[in-house]
A tleap script that builds the chain and sets N, CA, C and O, in Angstrom:
source leaprc.protein.ff14SB
mol = sequence {
  NMET ALA VAL SER ILE ILE GLY PRO ILE GLY
  ILE PRO ARG GLU GLU ALA VAL TYR PRO GLN
  VAL ALA THR ALA ASP GLY LYS GLN MET ASN
  ALA MET HIE ASP TYR VAL ILE ARG MET SER
  LYS SER GLU LEU PRO PRO THR ASP THR PHE
  TRP SER LEU THR LEU TYR ASP LEU GLU GLN
  GLY PHE PHE ILE PRO ASN ASP ARG LYS LYS
  TYR SER VAL GLY LYS ASN ALA GLY MET LYS
  LEU ASN PRO GLU GLY GLY ILE ASP ILE TYR
  ILE ALA ALA GLU GLN PRO GLU GLY VAL PRO
  VAL GLU ASN TRP LEU PRO ILE GLU ARG SER
  ASP ILE ASP LEU ASN SER GLN LEU ARG ILE
  TYR VAL PRO ASP LEU GLU LYS MET LYS SER
  TRP LYS PRO PRO VAL ALA GLU MET ILE ASP
  GLY CASP
}
set mol.1.N position { -4.807 -4.221 15.179 }
set mol.1.CA position { -6.140 -3.665 15.191 }
set mol.1.C position { -6.157 -2.326 15.924 }
set mol.1.O position { -6.799 -1.378 15.471 }
set mol.2.N position { -5.456 -2.244 17.052 }
set mol.2.CA position { -5.455 -1.001 17.814 }
set mol.2.C position { -4.885 0.144 16.995 }
set mol.2.O position { -5.361 1.274 17.095 }
set mol.3.N position { -3.869 -0.137 16.184 }
set mol.3.CA position { -3.277 0.907 15.349 }
set mol.3.C position { -4.317 1.446 14.383 }
set mol.3.O position { -4.336 2.648 14.118 }
set mol.4.N position { -5.187 0.593 13.847 }
set mol.4.CA position { -6.219 1.036 12.919 }
set mol.4.C position { -7.271 1.888 13.605 }
set mol.4.O position { -7.910 2.721 12.963 }
set mol.5.N position { -7.455 1.687 14.898 }
set mol.5.CA position { -8.498 2.410 15.620 }
set mol.5.C position { -7.978 3.716 16.203 }
set mol.5.O position { -8.612 4.758 16.040 }
set mol.6.N position { -6.838 3.676 16.880 }
set mol.6.CA position { -6.360 4.883 17.546 }
set mol.6.C position { -5.033 5.402 17.015 }
set mol.6.O position { -4.570 6.452 17.459 }
set mol.7.N position { -4.416 4.704 16.089 }
set mol.7.CA position { -3.155 5.167 15.528 }
set mol.7.C position { -1.973 4.695 16.344 }
set mol.7.O position { -2.135 4.206 17.461 }
set mol.8.N position { -0.763 4.844 15.778 }
set mol.8.CA position { 0.419 4.307 16.442 }
set mol.8.C position { 0.810 5.055 17.707 }
set mol.8.O position { 1.460 4.480 18.580 }
set mol.9.N position { 0.434 6.313 17.826 }
set mol.9.CA position { 0.796 7.079 19.027 }
set mol.9.C position { -0.430 7.771 19.612 }
set mol.9.O position { -0.337 8.858 20.182 }
set mol.10.N position { -1.566 7.125 19.461 }
set mol.10.CA position { -2.781 7.658 20.046 }
set mol.10.C position { -3.464 8.719 19.206 }
set mol.10.O position { -4.239 9.514 19.739 }
set mol.11.N position { -3.200 8.754 17.904 }
set mol.11.CA position { -3.872 9.706 17.031 }
set mol.11.C position { -5.333 9.291 16.921 }
set mol.11.O position { -5.610 8.127 16.634 }
set mol.12.N position { -6.274 10.201 17.140 }
set mol.12.CA position { -7.693 9.831 17.058 }
set mol.12.C position { -8.070 9.350 15.656 }
set mol.12.O position { -7.509 9.805 14.659 }
set mol.13.N position { -9.016 8.437 15.598 }
set mol.13.CA position { -9.491 7.854 14.348 }
set mol.13.C position { -9.963 8.928 13.365 }
set mol.13.O position { -9.874 8.737 12.152 }
set mol.14.N position { -10.456 10.036 13.871 }
set mol.14.CA position { -10.912 11.114 13.001 }
set mol.14.C position { -9.756 11.744 12.221 }
set mol.14.O position { -9.969 12.349 11.170 }
set mol.15.N position { -8.535 11.600 12.736 }
set mol.15.CA position { -7.364 12.202 12.103 }
set mol.15.C position { -6.593 11.233 11.227 }
set mol.15.O position { -6.043 11.639 10.204 }
set mol.16.N position { -6.539 9.943 11.607 }
set mol.16.CA position { -5.757 8.996 10.817 }
set mol.16.C position { -6.122 7.557 11.155 }
set mol.16.O position { -6.417 7.225 12.303 }
set mol.17.N position { -6.095 6.701 10.117 }
set mol.17.CA position { -6.231 5.258 10.299 }
set mol.17.C position { -5.143 4.598 9.468 }
set mol.17.O position { -4.661 5.169 8.490 }
set mol.18.N position { -4.761 3.388 9.869 }
set mol.18.CA position { -3.622 2.701 9.260 }
set mol.18.C position { -3.966 1.250 8.937 }
set mol.18.O position { -3.414 0.339 9.555 }
set mol.19.N position { -4.870 1.014 7.980 }
set mol.19.CA position { -5.207 -0.371 7.656 }
set mol.19.C position { -4.079 -1.086 6.920 }
set mol.19.O position { -3.360 -0.489 6.119 }
set mol.20.N position { -3.941 -2.367 7.207 }
set mol.20.CA position { -2.938 -3.197 6.553 }
set mol.20.C position { -3.536 -3.798 5.282 }
set mol.20.O position { -4.728 -4.101 5.234 }
set mol.21.N position { -2.708 -3.967 4.264 }
set mol.21.CA position { -3.118 -4.622 3.028 }
set mol.21.C position { -2.684 -6.083 3.107 }
set mol.21.O position { -1.493 -6.379 3.198 }
set mol.22.N position { -3.646 -6.981 3.073 }
set mol.22.CA position { -3.358 -8.416 3.107 }
set mol.22.C position { -3.264 -8.935 1.669 }
set mol.22.O position { -3.515 -8.197 0.716 }
set mol.23.N position { -2.906 -10.192 1.529 }
set mol.23.CA position { -2.847 -10.792 0.200 }
set mol.23.C position { -4.178 -11.465 -0.127 }
set mol.23.O position { -4.927 -11.861 0.766 }
set mol.24.N position { -4.454 -11.583 -1.415 }
set mol.24.CA position { -5.684 -12.222 -1.869 }
set mol.24.C position { -5.729 -13.696 -1.461 }
set mol.24.O position { -6.801 -14.234 -1.183 }
set mol.25.N position { -4.554 -14.352 -1.427 }
set mol.25.CA position { -4.518 -15.780 -1.091 }
set mol.25.C position { -4.281 -16.042 0.403 }
set mol.25.O position { -4.222 -17.197 0.823 }
set mol.26.N position { -4.147 -14.987 1.201 }
set mol.26.CA position { -3.963 -15.144 2.639 }
set mol.26.C position { -2.545 -15.459 3.073 }
set mol.26.O position { -2.274 -15.569 4.269 }
set mol.27.N position { -1.633 -15.608 2.115 }
set mol.27.CA position { -0.231 -15.897 2.450 }
set mol.27.C position { 0.512 -14.593 2.737 }
set mol.27.O position { 0.136 -13.524 2.256 }
set mol.28.N position { 1.562 -14.708 3.521 }
set mol.28.CA position { 2.389 -13.548 3.841 }
set mol.28.C position { 3.112 -13.043 2.595 }
set mol.28.O position { 3.674 -13.838 1.843 }
set mol.29.N position { 3.102 -11.726 2.371 }
set mol.29.CA position { 3.869 -11.159 1.264 }
set mol.29.C position { 5.356 -11.342 1.541 }
set mol.29.O position { 5.803 -11.233 2.682 }
set mol.30.N position { 6.124 -11.624 0.474 }
set mol.30.CA position { 7.553 -11.851 0.604 }
set mol.30.C position { 8.260 -11.263 -0.616 }
set mol.30.O position { 7.740 -11.335 -1.730 }
set mol.31.N position { 9.425 -10.691 -0.410 }
set mol.31.CA position { 10.173 -10.022 -1.484 }
set mol.31.C position { 10.713 -10.990 -2.537 }
set mol.31.O position { 11.354 -10.551 -3.492 }
set mol.32.N position { 10.474 -12.277 -2.391 }
set mol.32.CA position { 10.837 -13.233 -3.436 }
set mol.32.C position { 9.805 -13.218 -4.566 }
set mol.32.O position { 10.002 -13.861 -5.597 }
set mol.33.N position { 8.710 -12.487 -4.373 }
set mol.33.CA position { 7.614 -12.420 -5.343 }
set mol.33.C position { 7.245 -10.973 -5.635 }
set mol.33.O position { 7.560 -10.069 -4.862 }
set mol.34.N position { 6.574 -10.772 -6.760 }
set mol.34.CA position { 6.038 -9.467 -7.136 }
set mol.34.C position { 4.534 -9.472 -6.894 }
set mol.34.O position { 3.891 -10.522 -6.929 }
set mol.35.N position { 3.974 -8.274 -6.647 }
set mol.35.CA position { 2.558 -8.142 -6.312 }
set mol.35.C position { 1.971 -6.914 -7.013 }
set mol.35.O position { 2.689 -5.996 -7.409 }
set mol.36.N position { 0.651 -6.930 -7.153 }
set mol.36.CA position { -0.069 -5.749 -7.614 }
set mol.36.C position { -1.238 -5.514 -6.660 }
set mol.36.O position { -1.897 -6.452 -6.211 }
set mol.37.N position { -1.473 -4.252 -6.367 }
set mol.37.CA position { -2.606 -3.822 -5.537 }
set mol.37.C position { -3.451 -2.920 -6.430 }
set mol.37.O position { -3.008 -1.849 -6.843 }
set mol.38.N position { -4.667 -3.364 -6.723 }
set mol.38.CA position { -5.540 -2.628 -7.644 }
set mol.38.C position { -6.692 -1.990 -6.869 }
set mol.38.O position { -7.325 -2.622 -6.023 }
set mol.39.N position { -6.944 -0.718 -7.185 }
set mol.39.CA position { -8.091 -0.026 -6.609 }
set mol.39.C position { -8.794 0.740 -7.721 }
set mol.39.O position { -8.172 1.526 -8.435 }
set mol.40.N position { -10.091 0.505 -7.861 }
set mol.40.CA position { -10.882 1.311 -8.786 }
set mol.40.C position { -11.118 2.678 -8.132 }
set mol.40.O position { -10.790 2.870 -6.961 }
set mol.41.N position { -11.670 3.598 -8.865 }
set mol.41.CA position { -11.941 4.937 -8.323 }
set mol.41.C position { -12.792 4.845 -7.049 }
set mol.41.O position { -12.534 5.554 -6.077 }
set mol.42.N position { -13.805 3.972 -7.057 }
set mol.42.CA position { -14.685 3.844 -5.889 }
set mol.42.C position { -14.026 3.100 -4.727 }
set mol.42.O position { -14.526 3.145 -3.603 }
set mol.43.N position { -12.906 2.414 -4.988 }
set mol.43.CA position { -12.211 1.660 -3.939 }
set mol.43.C position { -11.036 2.415 -3.321 }
set mol.43.O position { -10.405 1.919 -2.388 }
set mol.44.N position { -10.738 3.611 -3.832 }
set mol.44.CA position { -9.646 4.403 -3.256 }
set mol.44.C position { -9.951 4.727 -1.802 }
set mol.44.O position { -11.120 4.805 -1.424 }
set mol.45.N position { -8.928 4.917 -0.981 }
set mol.45.CA position { -9.163 5.250 0.425 }
set mol.45.C position { -10.054 6.485 0.561 }
set mol.45.O position { -9.847 7.483 -0.129 }
set mol.46.N position { -11.044 6.414 1.450 }
set mol.46.CA position { -12.017 7.498 1.593 }
set mol.46.C position { -11.486 8.701 2.380 }
set mol.46.O position { -11.671 8.805 3.593 }
set mol.47.N position { -10.828 9.595 1.660 }
set mol.47.CA position { -10.343 10.841 2.248 }
set mol.47.C position { -10.169 11.868 1.147 }
set mol.47.O position { -9.860 11.523 0.006 }
set mol.48.N position { -10.366 13.119 1.488 }
set mol.48.CA position { -10.088 14.207 0.552 }
set mol.48.C position { -8.736 14.840 0.859 }
set mol.48.O position { -8.286 15.739 0.150 }
set mol.49.N position { -8.096 14.363 1.922 }
set mol.49.CA position { -6.866 14.978 2.394 }
set mol.49.C position { -5.622 14.273 1.872 }
set mol.49.O position { -4.897 14.824 1.044 }
set mol.50.N position { -5.372 13.064 2.349 }
set mol.50.CA position { -4.106 12.401 2.046 }
set mol.50.C position { -4.212 10.917 2.323 }
set mol.50.O position { -4.817 10.499 3.310 }
set mol.51.N position { -3.614 10.115 1.438 }
set mol.51.CA position { -3.432 8.694 1.701 }
set mol.51.C position { -2.158 8.242 1.007 }
set mol.51.O position { -1.716 8.844 0.028 }
set mol.52.N position { -1.581 7.176 1.531 }
set mol.52.CA position { -0.434 6.554 0.866 }
set mol.52.C position { -0.359 5.088 1.269 }
set mol.52.O position { -0.919 4.671 2.283 }
set mol.53.N position { 0.347 4.319 0.447 }
set mol.53.CA position { 0.642 2.926 0.730 }
set mol.53.C position { 2.142 2.832 0.921 }
set mol.53.O position { 2.909 3.211 0.036 }
set mol.54.N position { 2.566 2.328 2.072 }
set mol.54.CA position { 3.986 2.246 2.402 }
set mol.54.C position { 4.360 0.792 2.632 }
set mol.54.O position { 3.577 0.007 3.168 }
set mol.55.N position { 5.572 0.450 2.216 }
set mol.55.CA position { 6.058 -0.922 2.293 }
set mol.55.C position { 7.148 -1.023 3.355 }
set mol.55.O position { 8.107 -0.251 3.351 }
set mol.56.N position { 6.987 -1.995 4.273 }
set mol.56.CA position { 7.934 -2.193 5.368 }
set mol.56.C position { 8.408 -3.645 5.410 }
set mol.56.O position { 7.759 -4.550 4.886 }
set mol.57.N position { 9.548 -3.831 6.044 }
set mol.57.CA position { 10.053 -5.149 6.421 }
set mol.57.C position { 9.201 -5.599 7.619 }
set mol.57.O position { 9.200 -4.933 8.654 }
set mol.58.N position { 8.485 -6.707 7.492 }
set mol.58.CA position { 7.570 -7.148 8.542 }
set mol.58.C position { 8.274 -7.390 9.870 }
set mol.58.O position { 7.751 -7.018 10.921 }
set mol.59.N position { 9.455 -8.010 9.839 }
set mol.59.CA position { 10.147 -8.364 11.076 }
set mol.59.C position { 10.760 -7.149 11.777 }
set mol.59.O position { 10.617 -6.993 12.990 }
set mol.60.N position { 11.434 -6.299 11.023 }
set mol.60.CA position { 12.150 -5.175 11.613 }
set mol.60.C position { 11.336 -3.882 11.677 }
set mol.60.O position { 11.594 -3.021 12.518 }
set mol.61.N position { 10.342 -3.752 10.776 }
set mol.61.CA position { 9.521 -2.547 10.762 }
set mol.61.C position { 10.146 -1.389 9.997 }
set mol.61.O position { 9.653 -0.264 10.074 }
set mol.62.N position { 11.235 -1.651 9.253 }
set mol.62.CA position { 11.900 -0.601 8.482 }
set mol.62.C position { 11.437 -0.631 7.039 }
set mol.62.O position { 10.834 -1.603 6.583 }
set mol.63.N position { 11.729 0.460 6.319 }
set mol.63.CA position { 11.449 0.483 4.892 }
set mol.63.C position { 12.201 -0.654 4.203 }
set mol.63.O position { 13.267 -1.069 4.657 }
set mol.64.N position { 11.634 -1.153 3.100 }
set mol.64.CA position { 12.288 -2.191 2.308 }
set mol.64.C position { 13.408 -1.546 1.503 }
set mol.64.O position { 13.145 -0.611 0.746 }
set mol.65.N position { 14.656 -2.012 1.640 }
set mol.65.CA position { 15.760 -1.404 0.904 }
set mol.65.C position { 15.566 -1.529 -0.610 }
set mol.65.O position { 15.118 -2.560 -1.110 }
set mol.66.N position { 15.914 -0.456 -1.324 }
set mol.66.CA position { 15.914 -0.485 -2.782 }
set mol.66.C position { 16.780 0.659 -3.284 }
set mol.66.O position { 16.918 1.683 -2.615 }
set mol.67.N position { 17.361 0.480 -4.463 }
set mol.67.CA position { 18.278 1.469 -5.028 }
set mol.67.C position { 17.615 2.815 -5.290 }
set mol.67.O position { 18.291 3.844 -5.271 }
set mol.68.N position { 16.326 2.831 -5.530 }
set mol.68.CA position { 15.612 4.076 -5.848 }
set mol.68.C position { 15.235 4.869 -4.594 }
set mol.68.O position { 14.867 6.041 -4.686 }
set mol.69.N position { 15.326 4.233 -3.429 }
set mol.69.CA position { 14.935 4.856 -2.162 }
set mol.69.C position { 13.486 5.349 -2.215 }
set mol.69.O position { 13.165 6.444 -1.754 }
set mol.70.N position { 12.632 4.516 -2.786 }
set mol.70.CA position { 11.197 4.809 -2.882 }
set mol.70.C position { 10.473 3.803 -2.004 }
set mol.70.O position { 10.647 2.594 -2.155 }
set mol.71.N position { 9.661 4.310 -1.086 }
set mol.71.CA position { 9.061 3.445 -0.083 }
set mol.71.C position { 7.538 3.535 -0.022 }
set mol.71.O position { 6.903 2.749 0.680 }
set mol.72.N position { 6.945 4.485 -0.750 }
set mol.72.CA position { 5.491 4.606 -0.709 }
set mol.72.C position { 4.952 5.172 -2.014 }
set mol.72.O position { 5.667 5.795 -2.798 }
set mol.73.N position { 3.664 4.929 -2.212 }
set mol.73.CA position { 2.909 5.475 -3.337 }
set mol.73.C position { 1.705 6.178 -2.733 }
set mol.73.O position { 1.050 5.635 -1.844 }
set mol.74.N position { 1.413 7.368 -3.204 }
set mol.74.CA position { 0.250 8.095 -2.703 }
set mol.74.C position { 0.347 9.564 -3.036 }
set mol.74.O position { 1.209 9.988 -3.805 }
set mol.75.N position { -0.541 10.329 -2.453 }
set mol.75.CA position { -0.604 11.758 -2.769 }
set mol.75.C position { 0.691 12.490 -2.442 }
set mol.75.O position { 1.058 13.424 -3.154 }
set mol.76.N position { 1.392 12.091 -1.383 }
set mol.76.CA position { 2.634 12.784 -1.025 }
set mol.76.C position { 3.856 12.192 -1.704 }
set mol.76.O position { 4.869 12.874 -1.853 }
set mol.77.N position { 3.776 10.930 -2.120 }
set mol.77.CA position { 4.942 10.238 -2.674 }
set mol.77.C position { 4.874 10.126 -4.191 }
set mol.77.O position { 5.780 9.578 -4.818 }
set mol.78.N position { 3.822 10.634 -4.767 }
set mol.78.CA position { 3.616 10.533 -6.204 }
set mol.78.C position { 2.767 9.335 -6.552 }
set mol.78.O position { 2.922 8.260 -5.972 }
set mol.79.N position { 1.874 9.519 -7.496 }
set mol.79.CA position { 1.032 8.433 -8.008 }
set mol.79.C position { 0.383 8.915 -9.286 }
set mol.79.O position { 0.213 10.116 -9.497 }
set mol.80.N position { 0.025 7.975 -10.132 }
set mol.80.CA position { -0.693 8.301 -11.358 }
set mol.80.C position { -1.955 7.468 -11.410 }
set mol.80.O position { -1.900 6.239 -11.441 }
set mol.81.N position { -3.088 8.139 -11.420 }
set mol.81.CA position { -4.351 7.443 -11.555 }
set mol.81.C position { -4.534 7.035 -13.010 }
set mol.81.O position { -4.037 7.704 -13.916 }
set mol.82.N position { -5.251 5.932 -13.231 }
set mol.82.CA position { -5.533 5.503 -14.593 }
set mol.82.C position { -6.682 6.352 -15.167 }
set mol.82.O position { -7.284 7.133 -14.430 }
set mol.83.N position { -6.996 6.214 -16.454 }
set mol.83.CA position { -8.049 7.043 -17.064 }
set mol.83.C position { -9.416 6.919 -16.374 }
set mol.83.O position { -10.232 7.837 -16.455 }
set mol.84.N position { -9.670 5.791 -15.696 }
set mol.84.CA position { -10.943 5.601 -14.987 }
set mol.84.C position { -10.908 6.171 -13.570 }
set mol.84.O position { -11.925 6.148 -12.877 }
set mol.85.N position { -9.756 6.681 -13.127 }
set mol.85.CA position { -9.643 7.273 -11.799 }
set mol.85.C position { -9.172 6.327 -10.720 }
set mol.85.O position { -9.093 6.718 -9.555 }
set mol.86.N position { -8.854 5.084 -11.073 }
set mol.86.CA position { -8.323 4.123 -10.108 }
set mol.86.C position { -6.804 4.067 -10.194 }
set mol.86.O position { -6.180 4.890 -10.863 }
set mol.87.N position { -6.217 3.092 -9.514 }
set mol.87.CA position { -4.761 2.962 -9.512 }
set mol.87.C position { -4.358 1.498 -9.355 }
set mol.87.O position { -5.017 0.729 -8.656 }
set mol.88.N position { -3.273 1.132 -10.013 }
set mol.88.CA position { -2.625 -0.160 -9.828 }
set mol.88.C position { -1.235 0.129 -9.286 }
set mol.88.O position { -0.446 0.820 -9.930 }
set mol.89.N position { -0.932 -0.396 -8.108 }
set mol.89.CA position { 0.363 -0.201 -7.469 }
set mol.89.C position { 1.120 -1.522 -7.542 }
set mol.89.O position { 0.617 -2.559 -7.109 }
set mol.90.N position { 2.327 -1.479 -8.092 }
set mol.90.CA position { 3.134 -2.682 -8.261 }
set mol.90.C position { 4.270 -2.707 -7.253 }
set mol.90.O position { 4.990 -1.722 -7.090 }
set mol.91.N position { 4.424 -3.831 -6.583 }
set mol.91.CA position { 5.541 -4.114 -5.694 }
set mol.91.C position { 6.362 -5.150 -6.441 }
set mol.91.O position { 5.955 -6.306 -6.554 }
set mol.92.N position { 7.530 -4.734 -6.958 }
set mol.92.CA position { 8.260 -5.623 -7.858 }
set mol.92.C position { 9.747 -5.299 -7.865 }
set mol.92.O position { 10.151 -4.167 -7.600 }
set mol.93.N position { 10.554 -6.310 -8.172 }
set mol.93.CA position { 12.004 -6.131 -8.253 }
set mol.93.C position { 12.393 -5.268 -9.457 }
set mol.93.O position { 13.353 -4.500 -9.383 }
set mol.94.N position { 11.657 -5.389 -10.556 }
set mol.94.CA position { 11.897 -4.592 -11.759 }
set mol.94.C position { 10.615 -3.830 -12.092 }
set mol.94.O position { 9.515 -4.338 -11.874 }
set mol.95.N position { 10.754 -2.620 -12.616 }
set mol.95.CA position { 9.578 -1.849 -13.003 }
set mol.95.C position { 8.849 -2.574 -14.135 }
set mol.95.O position { 9.422 -2.788 -15.203 }
set mol.96.N position { 7.587 -2.953 -13.908 }
set mol.96.CA position { 6.843 -3.639 -14.962 }
set mol.96.C position { 6.625 -2.726 -16.173 }
set mol.96.O position { 6.425 -1.520 -16.033 }
set mol.97.N position { 6.669 -3.323 -17.346 }
set mol.97.CA position { 6.473 -2.569 -18.575 }
set mol.97.C position { 5.103 -1.886 -18.564 }
set mol.97.O position { 4.088 -2.505 -18.243 }
set mol.98.N position { 5.097 -0.607 -18.918 }
set mol.98.CA position { 3.858 0.148 -18.996 }
set mol.98.C position { 3.371 0.713 -17.678 }
set mol.98.O position { 2.359 1.415 -17.648 }
set mol.99.N position { 4.063 0.427 -16.589 }
set mol.99.CA position { 3.653 0.920 -15.268 }
set mol.99.C position { 4.398 2.220 -14.979 }
set mol.99.O position { 5.627 2.253 -15.048 }
set mol.100.N position { 3.666 3.300 -14.653 }
set mol.100.CA position { 4.345 4.555 -14.310 }
set mol.100.C position { 5.276 4.359 -13.115 }
set mol.100.O position { 4.938 3.650 -12.167 }
set mol.101.N position { 6.427 4.979 -13.164 }
set mol.101.CA position { 7.391 4.855 -12.072 }
set mol.101.C position { 6.764 5.272 -10.736 }
set mol.101.O position { 7.132 4.749 -9.685 }
set mol.102.N position { 5.822 6.208 -10.783 }
set mol.102.CA position { 5.163 6.670 -9.557 }
set mol.102.C position { 4.370 5.559 -8.880 }
set mol.102.O position { 4.171 5.597 -7.665 }
set mol.103.N position { 3.915 4.573 -9.646 }
set mol.103.CA position { 3.074 3.502 -9.102 }
set mol.103.C position { 3.843 2.217 -8.824 }
set mol.103.O position { 3.245 1.167 -8.590 }
set mol.104.N position { 5.168 2.302 -8.848 }
set mol.104.CA position { 6.024 1.139 -8.628 }
set mol.104.C position { 6.769 1.280 -7.310 }
set mol.104.O position { 7.464 2.269 -7.082 }
set mol.105.N position { 6.616 0.274 -6.436 }
set mol.105.CA position { 7.411 0.186 -5.217 }
set mol.105.C position { 8.486 -0.871 -5.447 }
set mol.105.O position { 8.190 -2.066 -5.443 }
set mol.106.N position { 9.738 -0.438 -5.649 }
set mol.106.CA position { 10.806 -1.399 -5.937 }
set mol.106.C position { 11.218 -2.184 -4.690 }
set mol.106.O position { 11.230 -1.667 -3.573 }
set mol.107.N position { 11.553 -3.441 -4.928 }
set mol.107.CA position { 12.071 -4.299 -3.862 }
set mol.107.C position { 13.333 -4.984 -4.368 }
set mol.107.O position { 13.509 -5.183 -5.570 }
set mol.108.N position { 14.201 -5.338 -3.440 }
set mol.108.CA position { 15.345 -6.179 -3.773 }
set mol.108.C position { 14.903 -7.611 -3.570 }
set mol.108.O position { 14.278 -7.936 -2.561 }
set mol.109.N position { 15.223 -8.462 -4.516 }
set mol.109.CA position { 14.807 -9.852 -4.450 }
set mol.109.C position { 15.566 -10.544 -3.321 }
set mol.109.O position { 16.747 -10.864 -3.464 }
set mol.110.N position { 14.886 -10.773 -2.201 }
set mol.110.CA position { 15.464 -11.484 -1.063 }
set mol.110.C position { 14.328 -12.058 -0.227 }
set mol.110.O position { 13.169 -11.679 -0.393 }
set mol.111.N position { 14.666 -12.961 0.660 }
set mol.111.CA position { 13.656 -13.631 1.479 }
set mol.111.C position { 13.307 -12.767 2.692 }
set mol.111.O position { 13.695 -13.062 3.822 }
set mol.112.N position { 12.566 -11.694 2.424 }
set mol.112.CA position { 12.124 -10.769 3.473 }
set mol.112.C position { 10.599 -10.715 3.427 }
set mol.112.O position { 10.023 -10.476 2.366 }
set mol.113.N position { 9.943 -10.933 4.560 }
set mol.113.CA position { 8.495 -10.783 4.622 }
set mol.113.C position { 8.148 -9.297 4.608 }
set mol.113.O position { 8.811 -8.478 5.244 }
set mol.114.N position { 7.102 -8.978 3.872 }
set mol.114.CA position { 6.711 -7.588 3.655 }
set mol.114.C position { 5.427 -7.242 4.399 }
set mol.114.O position { 4.556 -8.090 4.591 }
set mol.115.N position { 5.326 -5.994 4.809 }
set mol.115.CA position { 4.119 -5.443 5.405 }
set mol.115.C position { 3.724 -4.233 4.575 }
set mol.115.O position { 4.487 -3.273 4.464 }
set mol.116.N position { 2.554 -4.278 4.002 }
set mol.116.CA position { 2.048 -3.196 3.171 }
set mol.116.C position { 0.961 -2.464 3.957 }
set mol.116.O position { -0.098 -3.024 4.239 }
set mol.117.N position { 1.234 -1.216 4.303 }
set mol.117.CA position { 0.380 -0.463 5.218 }
set mol.117.C position { -0.170 0.786 4.535 }
set mol.117.O position { 0.581 1.554 3.933 }
set mol.118.N position { -1.482 0.983 4.632 }
set mol.118.CA position { -2.089 2.230 4.171 }
set mol.118.C position { -2.071 3.250 5.296 }
set mol.118.O position { -2.239 2.910 6.467 }
set mol.119.N position { -1.868 4.477 4.931 }
set mol.119.CA position { -2.000 5.590 5.881 }
set mol.119.C position { -3.073 6.494 5.299 }
set mol.119.O position { -2.913 7.024 4.200 }
set mol.120.N position { -4.163 6.672 6.027 }
set mol.120.CA position { -5.277 7.488 5.561 }
set mol.120.C position { -5.496 8.602 6.579 }
set mol.120.O position { -5.846 8.344 7.731 }
set mol.121.N position { -5.287 9.839 6.144 }
set mol.121.CA position { -5.426 10.976 7.048 }
set mol.121.C position { -6.741 11.704 6.800 }
set mol.121.O position { -7.162 11.891 5.659 }
set mol.122.N position { -7.371 12.106 7.881 }
set mol.122.CA position { -8.688 12.734 7.899 }
set mol.122.C position { -9.656 11.889 7.051 }
set mol.122.O position { -10.212 12.368 6.063 }
set mol.123.N position { -9.841 10.633 7.456 }
set mol.123.CA position { -10.719 9.751 6.690 }
set mol.123.C position { -12.181 10.175 6.806 }
set mol.123.O position { -12.593 10.771 7.801 }
set mol.124.N position { -12.947 9.860 5.781 }
set mol.124.CA position { -14.398 10.041 5.825 }
set mol.124.C position { -14.934 8.874 6.657 }
set mol.124.O position { -15.048 7.755 6.158 }
set mol.125.N position { -15.258 9.133 7.907 }
set mol.125.CA position { -15.622 8.057 8.834 }
set mol.125.C position { -16.904 7.345 8.424 }
set mol.125.O position { -17.051 6.151 8.688 }
set mol.126.N position { -17.821 8.041 7.794 }
set mol.126.CA position { -19.050 7.397 7.329 }
set mol.126.C position { -18.727 6.391 6.221 }
set mol.126.O position { -19.239 5.271 6.238 }
set mol.127.N position { -17.889 6.776 5.263 }
set mol.127.CA position { -17.497 5.872 4.183 }
set mol.127.C position { -16.604 4.746 4.699 }
set mol.127.O position { -16.620 3.645 4.149 }
set mol.128.N position { -15.827 5.010 5.744 }
set mol.128.CA position { -14.948 3.979 6.317 }
set mol.128.C position { -15.747 2.789 6.847 }
set mol.128.O position { -15.217 1.682 6.936 }
set mol.129.N position { -17.023 3.007 7.201 }
set mol.129.CA position { -17.844 1.917 7.731 }
set mol.129.C position { -18.032 0.802 6.715 }
set mol.129.O position { -18.146 -0.363 7.096 }
set mol.130.N position { -18.067 1.137 5.425 }
set mol.130.CA position { -18.292 0.117 4.398 }
set mol.130.C position { -17.068 -0.103 3.502 }
set mol.130.O position { -17.045 -1.053 2.720 }
set mol.131.N position { -16.064 0.751 3.605 }
set mol.131.CA position { -14.863 0.628 2.772 }
set mol.131.C position { -14.005 -0.534 3.252 }
set mol.131.O position { -13.880 -0.775 4.453 }
set mol.132.N position { -13.420 -1.245 2.306 }
set mol.132.CA position { -12.511 -2.344 2.634 }
set mol.132.C position { -11.147 -2.055 2.014 }
set mol.132.O position { -11.071 -1.602 0.872 }
set mol.133.N position { -10.066 -2.313 2.758 }
set mol.133.CA position { -8.734 -2.127 2.178 }
set mol.133.C position { -8.545 -3.046 0.969 }
set mol.133.O position { -9.126 -4.130 0.914 }
set mol.134.N position { -7.739 -2.615 0.010 }
set mol.134.CA position { -7.468 -3.474 -1.148 }
set mol.134.C position { -6.630 -4.683 -0.714 }
set mol.134.O position { -6.131 -4.742 0.410 }
set mol.135.N position { -6.490 -5.639 -1.628 }
set mol.135.CA position { -5.646 -6.803 -1.384 }
set mol.135.C position { -4.510 -6.813 -2.394 }
set mol.135.O position { -4.622 -6.251 -3.483 }
set mol.136.N position { -3.433 -7.452 -2.021 }
set mol.136.CA position { -2.285 -7.608 -2.906 }
set mol.136.C position { -2.388 -8.976 -3.584 }
set mol.136.O position { -2.629 -9.991 -2.930 }
set mol.137.N position { -2.202 -8.983 -4.898 }
set mol.137.CA position { -2.222 -10.231 -5.655 }
set mol.137.C position { -0.819 -10.540 -6.135 }
set mol.137.O position { -0.154 -9.683 -6.717 }
set mol.138.N position { -0.359 -11.777 -5.891 }
set mol.138.CA position { 0.950 -12.191 -6.390 }
set mol.138.C position { 0.871 -12.272 -7.913 }
set mol.138.O position { -0.085 -12.819 -8.463 }
set mol.139.N position { 1.885 -11.723 -8.593 }
set mol.139.CA position { 1.858 -11.722 -10.061 }
set mol.139.C position { 3.006 -12.522 -10.666 }
set mol.139.O position { 3.193 -12.516 -11.882 }
set mol.140.N position { 3.767 -13.203 -9.834 }
set mol.140.CA position { 4.823 -14.080 -10.341 }
set mol.140.C position { 4.975 -15.272 -9.418 }
set mol.140.O position { 4.377 -15.303 -8.343 }
set mol.141.N position { 5.739 -16.222 -9.809 }
set mol.141.CA position { 5.943 -17.409 -8.987 }
set mol.141.C position { 7.399 -17.731 -8.777 }
set mol.141.O position { 7.758 -18.898 -8.621 }
set mol.142.N position { 8.275 -16.689 -8.770 }
set mol.142.CA position { 9.725 -16.926 -8.603 }
set mol.142.C position { 10.021 -17.816 -7.425 }
set mol.142.O position { 11.184 -18.110 -7.150 }
savepdb mol mol.pdb
quit
């Protein structure tokens, strides 16, 4: 909670917030499963500056290893909005058919708990009062 309010190194809330993405079912995300995080245009993080979603190993705090060396989706890491202006971000071992590579966070299939963290820079603090972070939905049952 403190990280969301003041940032990891004391960055003021006006400059950055770091909300965590939880799962729709309340279970811990794990690399044994694939997930999708959907945001409509109105649900995108409230900022005109920069946002991204980054995937970490929950226990160690490091990026999730993958052959593509891709660890985030967002304005700096590449993303493709859908025709309605929203985005679907996939966390999956294989790139799902029809999903732009920019919106895919690859994972290696292993028993690693995942932490999906949003980074929102120069957030619209008024909109942040009612905005809710998206949730991750499991899309397989491996």
